[in-house]
FIRO-954394 format. One record per residue: residue in one letter; y, x, z of N, C-alpha, C, O in turn. Coordinates in pm, whole numbers, plus 50000, padded with zeros to 5 digits. Layout:
N
AYXZYXZYXZYXZ/...
//
This chain:
129
X442536012131711442476013131869443066027331924442566038031888/X443816026931986444516038232080443956042032191444216036132296/X443116052232187442236055432313442956063532414442326069232504/X444376064332402445266073832503444836086832516445326092532614/X443966094332439443486108132463444776119132406445026129532468/X445456115532293446676119332270446566129432125445576128432051/X447576138132098447396146631971447786158632021448756158932097/X447196168331992447346180831989446896191931928446366190731818/X447006204731989446176216831913444916217931987444796215032106/X443886222531903442496231231947442806244831937443466248831840/X442456251632017442226266131993440986271431974440116266432045/X440616280331897441626287131810442196278631705441426269731668/X443056279031661443866273131554442926275531408442706286731362/X442526264531355441646266931244442646258031121443166247131139/X442696265531009442936258630887442076251230824440876253930818/X442706239330763441576229030731442296221530618443526220830615/X441636216730539442306205230414442626194530480442016191630583/X443546187530435444006173330471443566162830352443066166930248/X443806149230377443376140930286443926142430161443406136030070/X445046151030132445526152830002445016167729944445416172529838/X444216172930017443606186329989444256197829990443956207929926/X445416196030084446476205930115445756213230245444966207230318/X446126226630263445406236030337446496235930441447666235030404/X446216236730556447316239130683446546235430812445396231030819/X447436238030916446926234331054447576219031076448766215831069/X446446210731103446786194831142446366191431289445166190931318/X447446188931391447116184631490445966175731504445636168231412/X445256176231629443936168331639444306153731725444846153731836/X443926142431656444246130031711443336123631772442366119831706/X443396120531921442546111231987441186118931995440206111632010/X440926133231987439746140432006439556142432145440506147032209/X438316139332213437906144332339437906161332358437896166232471/X437916166732280437976180732299439256185632354439326196532411/X440526175932335441836179332363441716179532528442216188832589/X441086169932590440806169832755440096182532788440476190532873/X439076183632718438266195132756439236208532774439436214832877/X439656210532671440556223932651442006222532761442556232832799/X442406212032795443006208532921442656212833053443406218033135/X441416210133065440466211633182440586227033175441326232533257/X440056232733103440146247633107441376251933119441526260733203/X442486247733050443856255133080444236252933233444776261833298/X443926240933282444316241133421443386249533528443856252933636/X442276252033498441466258433576441476273733533440706280533599/X442026278833458442296293133407443816299833448444136311433472/X444476289133444445876292633505446206294333646446226284133715/X446466305333698446986304733860448246298433889449166299133807/X448396291634009449656286834007450916295434012450836305834078/X451946292933958452836304233944452856310833811453946315833783/X452106311733739452026319533600452596313333502453316320633434/X452506299233463453056295533351454536293433336455166285533407/X454876298333274456366297533229457246285233237456846276033166/X458246283033302458766270133321457936258233367458416246933366/X456556261033413455886248633472455206257633595453986258933603/X455936262533670455226273033786454476264133887453986270733979/X454306253233892453406245233956452036241133905451186234933969/X451946245933771450816241933687449526252333706449576264633697/X448726246833727447106256833734446526251333873446586239533907/X445946262033949445006261234046445346272134121446176280534088/X444626272134234444406282534367443276289434363443036297434454/X442616287934284441066294234293441026309534308440106315034370/X442016316334251442146332534280442116334234424441566344334468/X442706324834514442686327934684441056327634728440766331134842/X440066323634637438776323034692437886334434625436706335534658/X438396341934542437346349034469436736359234526435576361734496/X437536368334634436986377934707436456374134866436206381934958/X436406362834863435916356535015434316357135002433656356934898/X433886357735135432466357535136431796343435097432476333435115/X430576342135047429926332834981429546325835070428436329335112/X430116314435136429556306135246430076291835204430956288535125/X429216284435287429396267135237430756263035249431106253335181/X431766269635338433176267035347433786273035210434606266035151/X433456284735160433976286635019433576277334938434526272334877/X432556272834913432176262134823432896251234841433156244434742/X433406246734980434026233735006435706237234943436366229234876/X436066248134974437496254234920437516249634794438176240034754/X436736257134725436536258634546436646243434505437476239334424/X435806236434564435926219734513437226214534542437876207534464/X437626218634669438976210234677440036212734608440766203734566/X440286228434582441136232934493441176229334340442186228834271/X439856226834301439456220034161440016206534154440646202234057/X439736199934263439816186134249441626182834245442236176234160/X442106188834348443556191234357444286193434224445076185134180/X444026203334169444466205334031444406198433925445336196933846/X442876192033912442716183233794443256168533835443416160333745/X443496165733940443876152933986445556152233966446136141833937/X446166163933984447556166333953448056165333806449096159233780/X447456170133730447776171433580446756161433477447216157233371/X445606158633513444546150633430444206139333456443066137333497/X445266126933435444626112833457443926106033401443556094933437/X443546113833271442546106233180441276105833199440436100933123/X441076112333327439406111633367439146110533508440066112333588/X437946107633548437756106533681436456116033701435496115733625/X436576124733814435606132533843434356127733893434376120533993/X433206130633836431936123433888431496136434001431506134934123/X431106149433930430666157334041431086171734008431296174133889/X431216180834092431786194234082430596202934142430276201334260/X429956212334061428856221134097429466234734097430076238533997/X429336242134202429666256034183428486265634215427726263834310/X428416273434150427606286334175427956299634179428506303134074/X427846308434263428326320634281427626332434297427146335334406/X427516339734201426676352134194427356365934232428436365734290/X426736377934200427366388834269428546390034189429556391434258/X428786389834044429976391733986430516381733919431266385133827/X430336367833939430396355533852430486343633941429666342434032/X431566333333918431676321733988431786313533876432706314633794/X430656303333868430596293433756430826279733826430236275933927/X431826272733754432236257533776431846249133678432226249533561/X430886239533738430496231533639431256216333671431206211433784/X431976209433555432756196533615432166187333525432146188733403/X431626176733598431236164933529432316154733552432856152033660/X432586149033425433826138333436433396127033375432336126033313/X434286117333393434086104133301435426102933220436486102233282/X435406102533089436566100033030436866082733005436216074432942/X438076081633082438446066533117438606058632970437976048332947/X439326063232894439496055132744438226052932668437896042232617/X437526064532667436296058532570435006056932660433866058132614/X435226054732765433866052732873432836060532844431756055632813/X433026072532850431946084432838431986093532937432986095833006/X430926098732947430636108933057430616123332982430226123232865/X430976134333033431396149432967431096154033086430936147933191/X431016170133051431186180633144431926192433082432086192432960/X432346201433148432956214933097432426226333208432396222333325/X432066238133186431696249633253432776256533225433286257333113/X433266263433357434286273933364433516285633450432976284133559/X433616297633372433186308733422434086319633452434636325833360/X434316322933597435146335433628434196348833638433056348433685/X434686357933598434226371333641434956377033730436156379133715/X434216380433840434696386533947435226404533927436186409333987/X434566410333856434816423533868435986429633762436296441533765/
//
């Protein structure tokens, strides 16, 4: 059954043995970790910084030095929804929680993986200093 997750690399790249006993790097197939890593990439790249994909990423850096208010929390959530809905159609978002401390912004994203009908989450931390 094809779960429509895809094939790709997980980082850091690890050398493993295949079914023939050969050691090498082998792409992951239909592994939900591929989606988690894609979510991390989307939220860690600023728009304009990815070569030849200038619109890839998010606008969260616009929020990092703003006062910690409810309006800022709303902006962060909107920027996350905007970025993820543009680049990750294999999930539906369930909840986005943000916690902002003195020098840290934590974003917890709860999502539903459509192809496997499972729920998962990913935590992204930004150090502000």
